[in-house]
C-alpha positions as MATLAB code, in Angstrom:
seq = 'MRFKINSILITPLLLLLALVLQGCATNPVTGKQDFVLMSEDEEVSLGQKYHQQITLEMPVYDDSALHSYVNEVGQRIAKASHRPGLTFKFTVIDSDTVNAFALPGGYIYITRGILAYLNSEAELAAVLGHEVGHVTARHSVRQHSAATATSVAGAILGATTGISASQDLFNVFGKAMLSGYGREHELESDRLGAQYLARTGYDPQAMIEVIGVLKNQELFERERARAEGREARAYHGVFASHPENDRRLQEVVGEAEALKTTTRPRVGREIFLDHLDGLAFGASENDGMVVDNRFYHKPLDFRLDFAKNWTLGNRPDRLVATAPNQAAIMEIMVAERPPGVTPRQFMQQQGVKKPLRGETLKLKGFDTYAAVSPLKTGFGQRNARFIVLFDKNHAYMFTGVSRSADNQNLFDGQFKDVARSFQRLSAEEKKLATGLKVRLTKATAKTRFAALAAKSPIREYADAELRLLNDMYPSGEPSAGQTLKVVR';
ca = [
      51.402  -15.066   24.228;
      49.193  -18.100   23.704;
      45.641  -17.155   22.579;
      43.155  -17.781   25.389;
      39.555  -18.747   24.596;
      37.061  -16.664   26.534;
      34.919  -19.245   28.307;
      32.090  -16.761   28.728;
      31.453  -16.802   24.959;
      31.483  -20.569   24.468;
      27.937  -21.141   25.722;
      26.312  -18.406   23.554;
      28.126  -19.684   20.463;
      26.988  -23.231   21.142;
      23.438  -21.983   21.647;
      23.532  -20.176   18.316;
      24.976  -23.256   16.587;
      22.198  -25.371   18.078;
      19.654  -22.831   16.866;
      20.975  -23.156   13.304;
      21.033  -26.957   13.400;
      17.466  -27.159   14.753;
      16.145  -24.600   12.260;
      16.530  -26.607    9.082;
      13.490  -27.655    7.038;
      12.872  -28.948    3.534;
      11.990  -26.228    1.028;
       8.687  -27.183   -0.719;
      10.043  -25.915   -4.051;
      13.677  -27.047   -4.182;
      13.566  -30.059   -1.856;
      16.727  -28.716   -0.213;
      17.268  -27.774    3.418;
      16.554  -24.154    4.366;
      17.233  -22.348    7.600;
      13.788  -21.693    9.087;
      12.641  -21.363   12.678;
       8.936  -22.102   12.355;
       6.632  -24.933   11.370;
       3.913  -24.533    8.766;
       1.324  -24.150   11.537;
       3.413  -21.383   13.075;
       3.784  -19.800    9.639;
      -0.003  -19.747    9.159;
      -0.510  -18.364   12.664;
       2.000  -15.588   11.972;
       0.220  -14.755    8.715;
      -3.121  -14.565   10.512;
      -1.658  -12.177   13.062;
      -0.213   -9.831   10.467;
      -3.311  -10.122    8.261;
      -5.305   -8.478   11.050;
      -2.747   -5.697   11.282;
      -2.641   -5.185    7.499;
      -6.428   -4.913    7.133;
      -6.576   -2.418    9.994;
      -4.020   -0.195    8.281;
      -5.213   -0.824    4.706;
      -8.991   -1.159    4.237;
     -10.378   -3.943    2.062;
     -11.912   -2.801   -1.234;
     -15.714   -2.929   -1.139;
     -16.591   -4.992   -4.232;
     -17.665   -8.563   -3.528;
     -17.831   -9.529   -7.211;
     -14.264   -8.360   -7.829;
     -13.079  -10.146   -4.681;
     -14.704  -13.392   -5.810;
     -13.130  -13.107   -9.248;
      -9.622  -12.381   -7.921;
      -9.965  -15.212   -5.415;
     -11.104  -17.612   -8.140;
      -8.060  -16.840  -10.290;
      -5.756  -16.944   -7.262;
      -7.057  -20.294   -6.007;
      -6.560  -21.786   -9.465;
      -2.916  -20.709   -9.339;
      -2.492  -21.851   -5.725;
      -3.775  -25.374   -6.468;
      -1.118  -25.718   -9.180;
       1.649  -24.535   -6.849;
       4.179  -26.495   -4.795;
       1.968  -26.099   -1.699;
      -1.537  -27.090   -2.886;
      -2.554  -28.132    0.630;
      -1.972  -24.659    2.069;
      -5.097  -22.504    2.423;
      -4.450  -19.307    0.469;
      -6.400  -16.092    1.081;
      -6.535  -13.381   -1.590;
      -7.522   -9.833   -0.604;
      -8.079   -6.705   -2.718;
      -6.862   -3.613   -0.854;
      -8.546   -0.225   -1.307;
      -5.407    1.691   -2.230;
      -4.392    3.524   -5.389;
      -0.760    2.484   -4.968;
       0.555   -0.010   -7.520;
       1.390   -2.992   -5.347;
       0.867   -6.645   -4.534;
       2.529   -8.528   -1.696;
       2.453  -11.741    0.301;
       2.650  -12.656    3.972;
       3.578  -16.029    5.460;
       0.957  -18.737    5.440;
      -0.674  -17.928    2.096;
      -1.968  -14.375    2.625;
      -1.835  -12.549   -0.726;
      -2.793   -8.892   -1.245;
      -3.332   -6.932   -4.433;
      -4.304   -3.266   -4.595;
      -6.987   -1.801   -6.814;
      -4.202    0.524   -7.949;
      -2.290   -2.263   -9.681;
      -5.492   -3.844  -11.017;
      -6.273   -0.671  -12.956;
      -3.127   -1.076  -15.067;
      -3.669   -4.751  -15.936;
      -5.497   -5.706  -19.127;
      -6.268   -9.407  -18.957;
      -6.950  -12.290  -16.625;
      -3.607  -13.779  -17.663;
      -1.813  -10.648  -16.390;
      -3.770  -10.852  -13.129;
      -2.775  -14.523  -12.813;
       0.859  -13.549  -13.430;
       0.876  -11.012  -10.573;
      -0.843  -13.462   -8.222;
       1.452  -16.264   -9.380;
       4.511  -14.176   -8.555;
       3.197  -13.582   -5.025;
       2.198  -17.238   -4.594;
       5.801  -18.048   -5.549;
       7.033  -15.984   -2.607;
       4.838  -18.098   -0.314;
       5.655  -21.498   -1.783;
       9.403  -20.786   -1.659;
       8.905  -19.477    1.909;
      10.808  -16.262    1.190;
       9.212  -14.296    4.015;
       9.635  -17.214    6.444;
      13.311  -17.464    5.563;
      13.772  -13.730    6.074;
      11.864  -13.923    9.342;
      14.103  -16.775   10.506;
      17.249  -14.919    9.535;
      16.024  -11.843   11.409;
      15.117  -13.970   14.426;
      18.574  -15.537   14.436;
      20.099  -12.084   14.208;
      17.921  -10.961   17.107;
      18.855  -14.008   19.185;
      22.516  -13.555   18.360;
      22.230   -9.899   19.319;
      20.557  -10.801   22.600;
      23.301  -13.340   23.358;
      25.965  -10.806   22.472;
      24.226   -8.198   24.572;
      24.065  -10.541   27.569;
      27.813  -11.108   27.418;
      29.139   -7.780   26.217;
      26.491   -5.245   27.163;
      25.942   -4.325   23.482;
      22.246   -4.593   22.602;
      20.677   -5.506   19.257;
      17.010   -5.744   18.351;
      14.874   -6.349   15.268;
      11.280   -5.421   14.611;
      10.268   -8.575   12.781;
       7.222   -7.008   11.162;
       9.580   -4.559    9.475;
      11.166   -7.526    7.715;
       7.912   -8.066    5.851;
       7.233   -4.357    5.436;
      10.570   -3.756    3.715;
      10.035   -6.743    1.421;
       6.567   -5.455    0.469;
       8.058   -2.142   -0.638;
      11.471   -3.052   -2.030;
      11.301   -6.780   -2.706;
      13.156   -9.808   -1.429;
      16.255   -9.289   -3.540;
      17.081  -10.131   -7.151;
      17.402  -13.902   -6.676;
      14.190  -14.363   -4.720;
      12.246  -12.120   -7.093;
      13.551  -14.081  -10.066;
      12.629  -17.321   -8.326;
       9.083  -16.015   -7.823;
       8.891  -15.089  -11.510;
      10.069  -18.590  -12.439;
       7.556  -20.237  -10.107;
       4.763  -17.919  -11.194;
       5.470  -18.791  -14.841;
       5.284  -22.498  -13.985;
       1.935  -22.032  -12.252;
       0.638  -20.069  -15.254;
       1.604  -22.886  -17.614;
       0.017  -25.538  -15.384;
      -3.308  -23.671  -15.256;
      -3.738  -22.987  -18.960;
      -2.219  -19.501  -19.198;
       0.759  -18.573  -21.341;
       3.822  -18.251  -19.068;
       4.913  -15.335  -21.265;
       2.142  -13.365  -19.511;
       4.740  -12.945  -16.738;
       6.973  -11.029  -19.165;
       4.009   -9.039  -20.490;
       2.758   -7.906  -17.097;
       6.242   -6.944  -15.926;
       6.506   -4.816  -19.076;
       3.201   -3.110  -18.251;
       4.327   -2.427  -14.690;
       7.782   -1.300  -15.791;
       6.223    1.358  -18.024;
       4.069    2.467  -15.108;
       7.150    2.618  -12.880;
       9.117    4.686  -15.403;
       6.275    7.193  -15.621;
       5.869    7.231  -11.828;
       9.555    7.990  -11.342;
       9.409   10.902  -13.776;
       6.318   12.246  -12.070;
       7.800   11.811   -8.588;
      10.910   13.758   -9.587;
       8.767   16.576  -10.929;
       6.710   16.621   -7.729;
       9.695   16.316   -5.384;
       8.656   13.068   -3.713;
       9.634    9.407   -3.479;
       8.461    7.161   -6.315;
       6.120    4.270   -5.480;
       6.716    1.144   -7.542;
       5.785   -2.532   -7.420;
       8.590   -4.514   -5.814;
       8.559   -7.268   -8.479;
       9.953   -5.002  -11.227;
      13.710   -4.814  -11.845;
      15.894   -1.993  -13.116;
      15.951   -3.077  -16.752;
      12.953   -3.487  -19.027;
      11.872   -7.168  -19.423;
      12.635   -6.965  -23.151;
      16.314   -6.539  -22.205;
      16.417   -8.811  -19.141;
      17.957  -12.081  -20.351;
      17.799  -13.840  -16.996;
      14.119  -13.038  -16.603;
      13.412  -14.333  -20.084;
      15.346  -17.522  -19.320;
      13.557  -18.349  -16.049;
      10.154  -17.674  -17.584;
      11.055  -19.609  -20.729;
      11.713  -22.732  -18.659;
       7.960  -23.000  -18.043;
       7.152  -23.445  -21.738;
       7.614  -27.213  -21.357;
       4.799  -27.284  -18.765;
       2.103  -25.768  -20.990;
      -1.123  -27.783  -20.964;
      -2.751  -26.263  -24.047;
      -1.858  -24.824  -27.423;
      -4.521  -22.130  -26.933;
      -3.653  -20.432  -23.636;
      -6.356  -18.534  -21.758;
      -6.060  -14.739  -21.989;
      -9.405  -13.582  -20.566;
      -9.166   -9.940  -21.656;
     -12.853   -9.130  -21.928;
     -13.951  -10.922  -18.733;
     -11.180   -9.185  -16.815;
     -12.077   -5.746  -18.159;
     -15.751   -6.353  -17.328;
     -14.761   -6.853  -13.670;
     -12.802   -3.577  -13.766;
     -15.767   -1.532  -14.998;
     -16.572    0.833  -12.100;
     -13.256    0.301  -10.279;
     -12.263    3.290   -8.151;
      -9.353    5.204   -9.696;
      -7.010    7.444   -7.761;
      -8.023    8.636   -4.309;
     -11.018    6.913   -2.735;
     -14.064    9.002   -1.898;
     -14.347    6.906    1.286;
     -11.069    8.467    2.414;
     -11.862   11.956    1.171;
     -10.718   13.902   -1.873;
      -8.137   16.677   -2.074;
      -8.931   19.237   -4.781;
      -6.603   22.229   -4.905;
      -6.545   23.592   -1.350;
      -9.784   21.953   -0.224;
     -10.552   18.605    1.345;
     -13.940   17.030    0.601;
     -15.343   14.003    2.409;
     -18.540   12.726    0.852;
     -19.495    9.950    3.332;
     -19.017   12.299    6.312;
     -20.479   15.268    4.401;
     -17.965   18.023    5.165;
     -15.407   20.294    3.592;
     -12.274   22.013    4.918;
     -10.217   24.855    3.417;
      -6.445   25.176    3.731;
      -3.942   27.808    2.697;
      -3.017   27.326   -0.959;
       0.669   26.757   -0.271;
       0.065   24.004    2.307;
       0.545   20.322    1.432;
      -2.217   17.856    2.303;
      -1.515   14.216    3.109;
      -4.522   11.918    3.373;
      -3.603    8.986    5.617;
      -5.819    6.062    6.672;
      -6.385    7.439   10.179;
      -5.870   11.202    9.796;
      -5.554   14.173    7.502;
      -2.181   15.923    7.741;
      -1.600   19.475    6.508;
       1.960   20.806    6.323;
       3.085   24.402    5.894;
       5.887   25.272    3.436;
       9.321   24.113    4.619;
       7.479   22.090    7.292;
       7.268   25.212    9.409;
       3.995   23.981   10.939;
       1.808   20.914   10.882;
      -1.857   20.271   11.540;
      -3.597   16.936   12.004;
      -7.329   16.254   11.852;
      -8.740   13.032   13.251;
     -12.318   11.796   13.589;
     -13.922    9.538   16.178;
     -17.386    8.556   17.319;
     -18.973   11.267   19.405;
     -19.353   10.019   22.990;
     -22.825   10.614   24.405;
     -23.278   13.125   27.185;
     -19.927   14.922   26.931;
     -19.048   18.450   25.887;
     -16.300   19.299   23.366;
     -14.128   20.451   26.278;
     -14.632   17.160   28.110;
     -13.870   15.228   24.931;
     -10.627   17.200   24.542;
      -9.642   16.238   28.061;
     -10.482   12.591   27.348;
      -8.015   12.750   24.447;
      -5.182   13.638   26.801;
      -5.358   17.437   26.881;
      -5.581   17.548   30.668;
      -5.064   21.258   31.303;
      -6.409   23.286   28.374;
      -5.426   26.961   28.546;
      -7.176   30.003   27.095;
     -10.284   28.004   26.261;
     -12.870   29.492   23.915;
     -15.797   28.550   21.674;
     -15.257   29.154   17.972;
     -18.071   30.942   16.194;
     -19.260   28.232   13.838;
     -22.981   28.095   13.202;
     -24.571   24.671   13.683;
     -21.586   22.980   15.340;
     -20.460   22.646   18.954;
     -16.801   23.586   19.347;
     -14.106   24.177   21.900;
     -10.600   25.533   21.283;
      -7.654   25.700   23.656;
      -3.872   25.742   23.914;
      -1.907   23.106   25.814;
       1.717   21.888   26.016;
       2.536   19.010   23.640;
       5.680   16.926   23.259;
       6.717   16.823   19.594;
       9.657   15.524   17.585;
      11.185   19.000   17.704;
      10.608   19.667   21.403;
       7.762   20.713   23.649;
       5.425   23.267   22.141;
       2.198   25.005   23.070;
      -0.116   23.371   20.538;
      -3.524   24.533   19.337;
      -6.293   21.997   19.992;
      -9.824   22.289   18.592;
     -12.740   19.893   19.014;
     -15.775   20.083   16.727;
     -18.941   18.000   17.086;
     -21.016   17.215   14.000;
     -23.871   14.706   14.219;
     -22.399   11.502   15.648;
     -18.783   12.419   15.004;
     -16.122   14.274   16.954;
     -13.307   15.992   15.052;
     -10.018   16.757   16.770;
      -7.740   19.410   15.229;
      -4.144   19.655   16.479;
      -1.827   22.371   15.165;
       1.761   23.038   16.146;
       4.628   25.192   14.876;
       8.110   23.760   14.453;
       9.540   26.928   15.979;
       8.108   27.987   19.323;
       8.472   31.610   18.213;
       6.065   31.080   15.298;
       3.171   29.439   17.135;
       1.186   32.689   17.285;
       1.920   33.279   13.599;
       0.233   29.997   12.618;
      -2.413   29.941   15.325;
      -4.847   32.034   13.294;
      -4.455   29.668   10.337;
      -5.193   26.656   12.544;
      -8.424   28.309   13.675;
      -9.350   29.292   10.122;
      -9.168   25.647    9.025;
     -11.620   24.613   11.749;
     -13.883   27.579   10.980;
     -14.037   26.489    7.327;
     -15.795   23.247    8.306;
     -19.156   23.070    6.538;
     -21.557   20.620    4.917;
     -21.178   19.853    1.225;
     -23.292   21.597   -1.371;
     -24.743   19.632   -4.286;
     -21.919   20.847   -6.520;
     -19.289   19.972   -3.937;
     -20.676   16.449   -3.606;
     -19.823   15.990   -7.267;
     -16.240   17.110   -6.563;
     -16.136   14.713   -3.602;
     -17.175   11.761   -5.752;
     -14.242    9.552   -6.668;
     -13.211    8.776  -10.226;
     -14.072    5.401  -11.765;
     -12.613    3.215  -14.481;
     -15.165    2.823  -17.283;
     -15.140    0.889  -20.550;
     -15.702    2.252  -24.025;
     -15.313    0.972  -27.580;
     -12.773    2.677  -29.791;
     -13.742    3.834  -33.270;
     -11.454    4.398  -36.227;
     -11.162    8.048  -35.134;
     -10.487    7.463  -31.410;
      -7.229    9.026  -30.204;
      -5.842    9.335  -26.704;
      -5.307   13.088  -27.031;
      -9.051   13.572  -27.554;
      -9.920   11.193  -24.692;
      -7.479   13.037  -22.432;
      -9.018   16.411  -23.280;
     -12.371   15.192  -21.942;
     -10.955   13.250  -19.001;
     -11.437   14.363  -15.374;
      -7.871   13.226  -14.643;
      -6.317   16.511  -13.591;
      -2.691   15.854  -14.565;
      -0.932   13.727  -17.178;
      -4.260   12.444  -18.521;
      -2.819   11.394  -21.898;
      -0.013    9.360  -20.288;
      -2.343    7.823  -17.699;
      -4.826    6.645  -20.337;
      -2.055    5.097  -22.415;
      -0.654    3.339  -19.341;
      -4.090    2.037  -18.367;
      -4.458    0.479  -21.817;
      -0.862   -0.757  -22.253;
      -0.115    1.698  -25.078;
       2.500    3.835  -23.348;
       4.215    5.976  -24.492;
       2.783    6.595  -27.972;
       0.351    3.853  -28.987;
      -3.143    4.486  -30.350;
      -6.244    2.235  -30.143;
      -7.690    0.130  -32.952;
     -11.292    0.361  -34.110;
     -13.523   -1.908  -32.023;
     -11.026   -2.263  -29.197;
     -12.338   -2.121  -25.617;
     -10.638    0.748  -23.803;
     -10.403    1.785  -20.186;
     -11.187    5.448  -19.588;
     -11.720    7.388  -16.369;
     -14.930    9.238  -15.532;
];
């Protein structure tokens, strides 16, 4: 039988071919044609849109001097890049995760968590240079365009075959932030970052050095995550092998040696460390501190107690407590207290339309209301426990639910006990609720990390953490007169 072309599919295929032909633009780095579906203005507009979303989910770190310093270093790198006319924006995120990432249009983010492990301005410039490289090579734009084409192709296919396909384009960037853009794009960013370092008076080998620092941190994080039964969190720009053994990385960075502008490259160790003095380390007191089975929140001045075998997860918009084996879950959220409403009315405003078995919890000094109401959950509809507590100008909403409907009464008393534990912080508890800070000290001939760790408030792995912070992991010791980072 002669093969017959399906005329219904000709038009979609031609549309897709036209989309590819129209979506070619010159890459600012290579000068070659790339498949992209947006202009530079559209790229900047997209970055602005996602910048608003990022800063809503991840608060900006409150340190204007540090922001100015990071921006100064970043702008120096950006001006030496392949897109010097693009307006870059550098933002320090208040997160203890070790990360840096870029969005389209020149939006670069670096966490205070990664800053803590760096030890010079050159290493900072290397991290920023790597992220600038992602922007100049338009890695995120190219991924966005590929995802858009996939989405369009899926829509065309769906229109003709009834098979649907969709793509959440923001997830394209989110995945790249966490896992990287792939080996080739990450290597290209290292190569570009090294070039920008050389052009601005830094040693391009700082790219190798900082990747080594972050690789050690990643190795330790993976060991710790395995011991704690969780996923490891690592900076996306670090590969599987150590930079000392990565020949390709050494080659792409080595290419930048010919671009060096000085025989005395800028390191900037002391000025960088001075800007880190007082940097928040670990959990932020603005988000609240988890110590054993208690949650302390210094700015809001309250404490909550949980069962010792429950796991606490402190998220940007809520506190989540989970029972062993995820048998039950409780969420606590806070909002501004509306004037002129009762706790019961507030509960109804939050969507609990028909509260059942309503009661006032006995909690001196606070207005409360507790009730049970049906709630749709990921494991079916359950009768959830809702509690509203008013304190000063804030309203706290507690929601507790059991995975098994048969166990709701078993956990209900624990849900109430958490709310009943709400109280103002004592003077001693305010100390516990105060976040840890990076501080500087001078080493003497007798200074050893074991002794520093013994006095450190870091609760676990203090010796390893201090070595990582000072780039002496796993067994290095300081020299007399050396400036060290400690945690207090």
